[in-house]
C-alpha positions in Angstrom: -17.5 -6.2 9.0 -17.2 -8.4 5.9 -15.1 -11.6 6.0 -14.5 -14.9 4.1 -12.5 -18.0 5.1 -9.5 -19.4 3.2 -8.3 -22.7 4.7 -10.4 -22.0 7.8 -8.6 -18.7 8.3 -10.6 -15.6 8.4 -9.9 -12.8 5.9 -11.4 -9.5 6.8 -12.3 -7.0 4.0 -14.4 -4.0 3.3 -15.9 -2.9 0.0 -17.4 0.5 -1.2 -19.1 1.4 -4.4 -19.8 -0.3 -7.8 -17.9 -0.7 -11.0 -14.5 -2.1 -12.1 -12.8 -3.4 -9.0 -9.8 -1.9 -7.2 -8.1 -3.8 -4.4 -6.2 -1.7 -1.8 -3.3 -3.4 0.1 -1.9 -2.0 3.3 1.8 -2.0 4.4 3.8 -3.5 7.3 2.0 -1.2 9.7 -1.7 -0.6 10.2 -4.6 -2.2 8.4 -7.3 -1.5 5.8 -8.6 1.5 7.7 -6.1 4.1 6.4 -7.4 3.5 2.9 -10.9 4.9 3.8 -10.5 8.5 2.4 -9.1 7.1 -1.0 -11.8 4.4 -1.1 -14.5 7.0 -0.5 -13.5 9.0 -3.6 -12.7 6.0 -5.8 -16.0 4.4 -5.0 -17.8 7.0 -7.0 -16.6 5.2 -10.2 -15.1 1.9 -9.0 -15.8 -0.9 -6.6 -13.1 -0.4 -4.0 -12.0 -3.4 -1.8 -9.5 -3.3 1.0 -8.3 -6.4 2.8 -6.4 -7.0 6.0 -3.5 -9.4 5.4 -3.2 -12.4 7.7 -1.6 -11.2 11.0 -3.0 -7.7 10.7 -6.2 -5.8 11.5 -9.2 -8.1 11.9 -7.9 -11.0 9.8 -6.8 -14.2 11.3 -3.5 -13.8 13.3 -2.8 -17.5 13.8 -0.9 -19.8 11.5 1.8 -18.8 9.0 2.3 -17.3 5.5 3.2 -13.9 6.9 5.4 -13.2 3.9 5.2 -11.3 0.6 4.7 -14.6 -1.3 2.1 -15.8 1.2 0.2 -12.6 0.7 0.3 -12.9 -3.1 -1.3 -16.3 -2.8 -3.8 -14.9 -0.3 -4.7 -12.0 -2.7 -5.3 -14.3 -5.6 -7.4 -16.8 -3.6 -9.4 -13.9 -2.2 -10.2 -12.8 -5.8 -11.2 -16.4 -6.7 -13.6 -16.6 -3.8 -15.1 -13.2 -4.4 -15.6 -14.0 -8.1 -13.1 -11.3 -9.3 -11.6 -12.3 -12.6 -9.6 -9.1 -12.9 -8.8 -6.0 -10.7 -6.6 -3.0 -10.4 -4.2 -3.0 -7.5 -3.0 -0.2 -5.2 -0.4 -1.2 -2.6 1.4 0.8 0.1 4.9 -0.3 1.2 4.7 -4.1 1.7 1.3 -4.0 -0.1 3.1 -2.6 -3.1 5.5 -5.5 -3.0 2.6 -7.9 -3.0 1.0 -6.0 -5.9 4.1 -6.1 -8.1 4.7 -9.8 -7.4 1.0 -10.7 -8.1 0.9 -8.8 -11.4 4.2 -10.4 -12.5 3.0 -13.9 -11.6 -0.6 -13.5 -12.8 -0.6 -10.7 -15.4 -3.9 -11.7 -16.9 -5.7 -11.0 -13.6 -4.5 -7.4 -13.0 -5.2 -4.4 -15.1 -3.1 -1.6 -13.6 -0.8 -1.4 -10.5 -0.1 1.6 -8.4 2.5 1.3 -5.7 3.0 3.9 -2.9 6.2 4.3 -0.8 7.2 0.8 -1.9 10.8 -0.4 -1.5 11.9 -1.8 -4.9 14.8 -3.4 -3.0 13.9 -4.6 0.5 17.4 -4.1 1.8 17.0 -0.3 1.8 14.9 -0.8 5.0 17.9 -2.3 6.9 18.6 0.9 8.7 15.1 1.2 9.9 14.1 -2.4 10.4 17.2 -3.9 12.1 17.4 -7.6 12.9 16.4 -8.3 16.5 14.7 -4.9 17.0 11.6 -5.2 14.8 9.6 -6.3 17.8 10.2 -2.7 19.1 9.4 -1.2 15.8 6.4 0.8 17.1 8.1 2.0 20.3 5.0 4.0 21.3 6.6 4.8 24.6 9.8 6.1 23.0 9.3 9.6 21.5 12.5 9.3 19.5 11.4 6.3 17.6 10.8 7.2 13.9 8.0 4.6 13.5 6.3 5.9 16.6 6.3 9.4 15.4 5.1 8.3 11.9 2.1 6.4 13.3 1.1 9.1 15.7 1.3 11.8 13.0 -0.8 10.1 10.4 -3.4 12.7 9.5 -6.7 11.0 9.9 -9.7 13.3 10.4 -11.9 10.7 12.1 -10.6 10.2 15.7 -12.4 6.8 16.0 -10.7 5.5 12.9 -7.4 6.8 14.0 -7.6 5.1 17.4 -8.7 1.8 15.8 -5.6 2.1 13.5 -3.3 2.6 16.5 -4.9 -0.5 18.2 -4.6 -2.6 15.0 -0.9 -1.7 14.7 0.1 -2.0 18.4 -1.5 -5.5 18.6 0.7 -7.1 15.8 2.4 -10.1 17.3 6.1 -10.9 17.5 5.7 -13.9 15.2 4.1 -11.7 12.4 6.6 -8.9 12.8 9.6 -11.3 12.6 8.3 -13.2 9.6 7.3 -10.0 7.7 10.7 -8.4 8.5 12.6 -11.3 7.0 10.4 -11.4 3.9 10.7 -7.6 3.3 14.4 -7.5 3.5 14.7 -10.5 1.2 12.5 -9.1 -1.5 13.9 -7.5 -4.7 11.2 -6.2 -7.1 13.6 -5.1 -9.9 13.5 -8.4 -12.0 9.7 -8.6 -11.6 9.2 -5.0 -12.8 11.5 -5.6 -15.8 9.3 -8.5 -16.8 5.9 -6.9 -16.1 3.5 -6.2 -18.9 1.0 -4.4 -16.7 1.0 -0.5 -16.4 2.7 0.5 -13.2 2.7 3.9 -11.5 5.1 4.2 -8.5 4.4 7.1 -6.2 6.8 8.4 -3.5 6.7 11.2 -0.9 9.4 13.8 -1.4 9.8 14.1 2.5 9.8 10.3 3.1 13.0 9.3 5.0 12.1 5.6 5.2 11.5 4.8 1.5 13.1 7.5 -0.6 12.3 8.1 -4.2 16.0 8.1 -5.2 16.4 4.3 -4.8 13.7 3.8 -7.5 15.2 6.2 -10.1 15.8 3.2 -12.4 12.0 3.2 -13.1 12.5 6.4 -15.2 15.0 4.5 -17.4 12.7 1.8 -18.7 11.3 3.3 -22.0 10.3 -0.1 -23.2 8.0 -0.8 -20.2 4.7 0.8 -19.2 6.3 2.2 -16.0 6.2 5.7 -14.4 7.6 7.1 -11.2 6.1 10.2 -9.7 7.1 12.2 -6.5 4.7 14.2 -4.4 7.2 16.8 -3.0 5.4 17.7 0.2 4.3 14.2 1.2 5.9 11.8 3.6 5.3 8.1 4.0 1.5 8.3 3.7 0.7 10.4 0.6 -2.9 9.1 0.4 -3.6 10.6 3.9 -1.2 13.6 3.8 -2.4 14.9 0.4 -5.6 12.8 -0.1 -7.1 15.0 -2.8 -4.0 15.0 -5.0 -3.4 11.3 -4.4 -7.0 10.3 -5.3 -7.1 12.4 -8.4 -3.8 11.0 -9.5 -5.1 7.5 -9.0 -8.3 8.1 -11.0 -6.3 9.7 -13.8 -3.9 6.7 -13.9 -6.8 4.3 -14.1 -8.3 5.9 -17.2 -5.0 6.9 -18.9 -4.3 5.2 -22.2 -0.6 4.8 -22.0 0.2 8.4 -21.5 2.1 9.6 -18.4 0.0 11.1 -15.6 0.9 14.3 -13.9 0.0 16.4 -10.9 -2.3 19.3 -12.0 -2.1 22.8 -10.6 -5.8 22.9 -9.7 -5.4 19.9 -7.4 -2.5 21.5 -5.6 -4.3 24.8 -5.2 -7.3 23.1 -3.7 -5.1 21.4 -1.1 -3.2 24.6 -0.3 -6.4 26.5 0.3 -7.4 24.0 2.9 -4.0 24.2 4.5 -4.4 28.0 5.0 -8.0 27.9 6.4 
């Protein structure tokens, strides 16, 4: 376990590989652990970091700043303490919100940004994250709860890592959940994206019923910005776990692209499909 302290509050992180840095940011569920398959592949060419936001995983769960803006500040200060002048960002859900906000506020510090299943307008979560019910978001004892099914069905090959991820998620406090809920619903990324200068790739799962690709269609109508939206038709809310090979190859292509759109290649899909039929 690796950790630093910011304002006497522990920030847990893990790091793989060497090279240009990439920082992976988790969502409103889980922790750094679900990034492990992507970090393993990325670490062959890059130095891959993943952090636990305050209130999640093994980072400090006391205090405040359990908000998108608080996590933007946490990210930038983490980079300062680690001596990272620049980095690429990959953020899932809430982590994508943090990534976009950070790149808009400090564009000189971030090279490229990839968001995954990220709500461009927080209010689209209203039907899933209802005021007064977020404390029951996980609903592990309720088989009809969409979040419960989602967490239990995350395809993680390592049973120990899967169990640790469940424990990380189930132990999130009421205070953190309430603060995060309010911040998510109040966040609108559209003005930030319109003003961003950093290349952005927004990835969505075609089967995702929580954060649908349709709400982000405006990204395809920004020819004057270095922005691209891409849908993985067979993926749900965790494309980097459900189609890890395709997702990782897509990420690596995006990082080396020189302003040209990236695309899903047939050989990646064939490789995944062969595994599915074994």
